[in-house]
N, C-alpha and C positions, 0 to 999 in steps of 0.2 A: 505494500498500499504506499501510496506515494504522502509527503506530508506537502502542503502548501501554506507559505508563510504570507501572510495576507496584511497588510496595516493600511489602515484609511484613516484619512484627516478629509476637513472641512474648512475650507477658508472663505470667508463673506467679504465682497466688496464695499467697503461705505462709500458706495457711489448715490447719486440721485438727489431729485429735488424732493421737499416733502409734498406728498400727494396723499389721496385722499383714503387710499387702500391701508389697512391696519393688518392683515393678515400676511403673515411673514411666507417666505418665497418656499415653498415645497422644494425638498431635495431627497426624491425615491431613490431608494437602495438600488445600485448599477452592478449588476455581478461582473465580474472582474476573474476570469480563470484562464490557466494554461494545462496543455494535456501531458506537461512534464516538466519537470523542476531541475533535474540533470540531465544535459545533453552531452553528446562529444562534437567539437568542433565540425562545423558543415553540416550536422543535424538538423533538421527542420524541427521548428517552435510551433505549437498552434496557440495563440492566444483568441479567447473569446469574449464577446461584450453583450451582457443584456440591454433592455430597453430600462427608458427611464429619464435619460438627459437630453439636453436640446442638441448636445454637441461632445462628442468625445475624440480624444487623441490619446495617445501611444508613446511613449519612450521605452526604446529597449534598452536601456541602461549602457550600451557599448559606447566606445569613441565616437563622437560627432550625434550621439543620442542621448546622452546624459543629463535627466532631468534637471540635476544639481547645476549644471551651467546653462540650462535653457534662460531664456530672456523672461520668460514666464514667472520663474522663480526668483531669478536675480533683481528684477526690476518691480514685479508685482507684488511679488509674497515679502521679498528682504527690502524692497524700499532702495535699493544702493543707489548713489549718484551715479555722475558721469564721471566725476574724478575717480570715484571709488573701483568703479568698473575698470577705469583703467591703469589701476595698480596691479603689481604683480600678485598679491593676495586675493583679488578678484578674478583676474583675469588671466587667461593663458596667453602669453606672448610671443611672437615669431623670434625665433634668436638672433640677435647680432643687432636689432633695430631699436632706435631709441627716438623718440620726439621731444620736442620742446613747447611747453606751453606757460606761458605767464599772465596771469589776470590780474591788473594792478588794483581794482575796485576790491580785491578781497585781501592786498597788503596793508600794512599799519606804516612801513618804511620802503623807500628804493632798495632792492638789492644793493649789497655791496660790490658787485662786480660791473655795476653800471656806470656809466662816464658819459659828459656831453664836453665836447669842445668849444661850443657855442656859450651863449651869455652866462645860460642859467639852466638847471634843471631841478626841478622840485615835485613833491605832490601836492595835487590840486582837488580840492573839493568843491563842486558847483557847477554849473550849467556852462553849456559851449558859447553860446550867444546869449545878448542880452533881451531879444526880442523873446525868447522862450520861456514865455509866462506861466505856461503849463509844469513847467520842470520836469519835462518828458527826458531832458539830456542831464540831468541830475544824477552826479555819480563822482567817484574818484578817478583822476588821471595821472599820469604822469606828464608834467609839461615843460616842454623845452623850448625855452627863447633863444631865438637866433636873432643876430645882431649883424647887420651889413650883408653883403652880396656873396661873402668868400665861403669856400666850402666849409661846412661843419657837421662834426661826426658824432655820433651815439653809437657807443660801443658795448657790448655786452657778451658775456660768457652765456652758453646754450646747452653747459653740461656734456659734452662730447657728445651731442645729437648724430644720430646714424640715421639716414631718410633712405628709402628705397634704392636710389640712382646710386649710390655709393655701395650697393651689394649687387648691381647691376641686376634689381629684381622688377621685371617688369610687370604688365596687370595678367600677364599667365603664371608666373611664378608666384605671386601673393595668391590667385585663386587655388592653385594647387596646395600652397601652405595654410589654404584655409582663411585668410585675414577676412574681418568683418568687411572690409569696402577694398575691392582688387582695384580700383581707378588711382592709379600712381598719384599722388600728392608730392610734388617735389620742390614747394614754394615756401620764401619765406614771406610769412602774412603779418602784415600789421595794421589793426585796426586804430583808425586815427583821423584827426579833422585839422583843418586849417583855416580857422574862423576868419583872420585878419584880411582885410579889404572886401569881405561881404558885407552887404546891407541886407535889409528883409526883402528888397525887391529884386535880388540877386536870382537870374533863372539859369544861369549857366555855369559850368565849373572852371576851375581856373588852374592853368598848365605849369607843373613844376619839374624840376630835373632833379633825380635820386641818382647816387652810385650804390652797390653794396660790394663789398670784400669780406672773404672769409679766411680764417685762419685753420689749416689741417695737418696736423702733426707737425706743428712748428713753422711751417710752411704757408704765407699769405697765396691766394689765388690774386688773378688780374683783378681789376676793378670790373665789371658790369655797370651799363648807364642804363637808365629807364628815365622816360618822359611820361607822367601819369598827370592824371585829372582827378582833382582832388576838391572837394567842399567843404562848407563850415560845418556840415554834421559830421557823424564818423563813417568813412570809407574805408573797405577794405584794401589796402594794397596788397595783392598778390604777386610777388616776387618772382619769376622762376628763375632757379638756381643750379638746375640740373646741369647745364650748357656749361656754366662755369665748372662745375666742380669735374666733369668729363675732360674738360682743357686742362685742368689742375693734374688730373691723375695721368694724360700723357706727356705734359712737362715735367713731372717728377715719378719718374717709374718706381724708385726704391724707396718712395713715400708710403706710410699706410693708411690709405684712405680710410679703414674700418675702425680707427683712433676715433676717428668722429670731428665735428667740427666743434673746435676749441675756443673759436671766436666771433662774433659779426660785428662788420664795421656797416653802418647807414649812413651815408653822406648826403647830406642836405644841399644844395645848389652845387650839385657836381657837375662839371663841364667835362664832357667827353672831348678830348685834344684831337681825336680822330674825324671829329663830325665838325663842318664848318655850319655854324647854328645863327641863323638870321635875327631871330628873337633875342639873342645874346644877353644880357641882365633882365631883360623882360620876365623870362623864366624863373628867376630866383625869386626866392619866398624869404621875407623878413618879416617876423613875428611869432605868436605863439604856434606851437604843435603840441595837439594833446592825444596821447597814447591809453588807449585803455588795454590791449591784447596785442600779446607777439607769440605766433606761433612760428617753428619752424618745422613743417612735416605733418604728419596728422597721425595721431594716435590708432586711427579707424585701418591702417596700414600696417598695424604693428600689434594689434590684438586678434586672436581668432573670433570668428564669428560666434553668436550664442548657439550650442546645440539645439538642433529643433526635433520633434515628434512626427508621428504619421498621423494623418486626418483619418478618423473611421468612419467609415459611411454611418449614415443617422440609422439608428436600429429602432425598428417599430414596435409597437407592444405585441409581447407573445414571441418575438422573434429573437434570433441570437445572431450576430457577425463576427466571423472569425478573419484575423488576421495572422499569416505565416511569416516567419521571418527566420532567417539562417543565421546564427553567430559564428563567424571565423576565427575569433582568437578566444585562447582559454582564458577562465577569470569567473570570479562571480559578480554578475550584473544585476542590478534593481531595475526592473521593470516599470515602468508608472504608467498608469493611467489615469488621465484628468477627465474628469467629468464636468460640463458646464449648465447651469443653470440660470435660465433669463427669466425676469419677470415681465409683467405686463408694462409696456409704456405709460408714463405718469404724467398727468399734468394735473394743473389744478382744478378740481371741478370736472376732473377723468374727461377721457374722449381722446379722439385723435384729430390733431388740429392739423397736420401736413403727411402729405405720402411721399415726397422728394426725398431720397436717399441722400443727399447732400445735404439735408437738415435733420438727419437722425444723430444722436449724440450719446456715448454710452452713459453719461450722466442721466438721461430720460428713464434708465433701469436700472432694476435691481439684479445684481448678479450676481451667483455664489458658485464656488467648485469644489469637488470632492474628490480625491485623491485617494487610491489605493495601489499597493506595491506587491512584487514577487517578486524574491530572490531566484535568479535562475543559475545555476553552475553549469558552466562549460568546458570539459575535459579535453 
């Protein structure tokens, strides 16, 4: 006689507007069984599911299908934040890669490795423009005060970050490694605003000149120059640095790119000496630059995607649905069934007020989930 170990748990989502129904959302018991709990590698296992839930899914527990690493568990049940999910503790990271991210509204002081060759660098709390009467831009920024039209450099150390281009990882390689997002991000991204020179009536942006230089394994890259259009409100400056890194690798074959980016230099009012610029000093910016966030690369390229389950077809009353699965690797796996129950749509006064799908929100429903597990040993 085989012994099946089943563990059940119920989770209710605290969602919804106050409605007129007082009845608690029912959660009928859903049968979750397997024909065997000890199998050999390559042997088929059949899971069976009973009726009662509005939706069912199953996580078989092996790599890529582990409920403990699923989005449902990490975000909905454990309510982990984006930052927590990107740490080694909660997310499985791809080897060798490391992003850089700093959000200045969360800091009490400017990091010690930040330096600016212009007039001043300081933390600033407030709005970006005087006509922001609603205080929509009220936040904490690093304020860089430029002076004159000469080049002025912001320098910082991004923790030896290593982005995909440095390991020759393209989209196919990231997909093979199971990255959360396989669209390669090889950018230096600066979220910043350039409010000086704008008025409430301004309708077009202002063109500025920037230069970027990196230091890798003790050796600087050549400077890459950019012309960017900026506004008085936050603008994401997505500065591609992949070509710069490839050129550096060709010029420095004995250097180790895997040591990461030691230093980043962002040069304001940088004039490319190889280009004759008819606009000249017209593209130089004098005034305050407000920086809210700086990123090198993206963590979505560097952590593995959430594990996923398999949707079980709807089970009608009095019937069962089977799902056959073959485990390819020995081990003990916890197969998890997720049964989801959805209540009636709730409005003040009851009744449906719209049938449009794009107006439906989860906040208008009671939702509960029941979890059952079965341990399966694979020899």
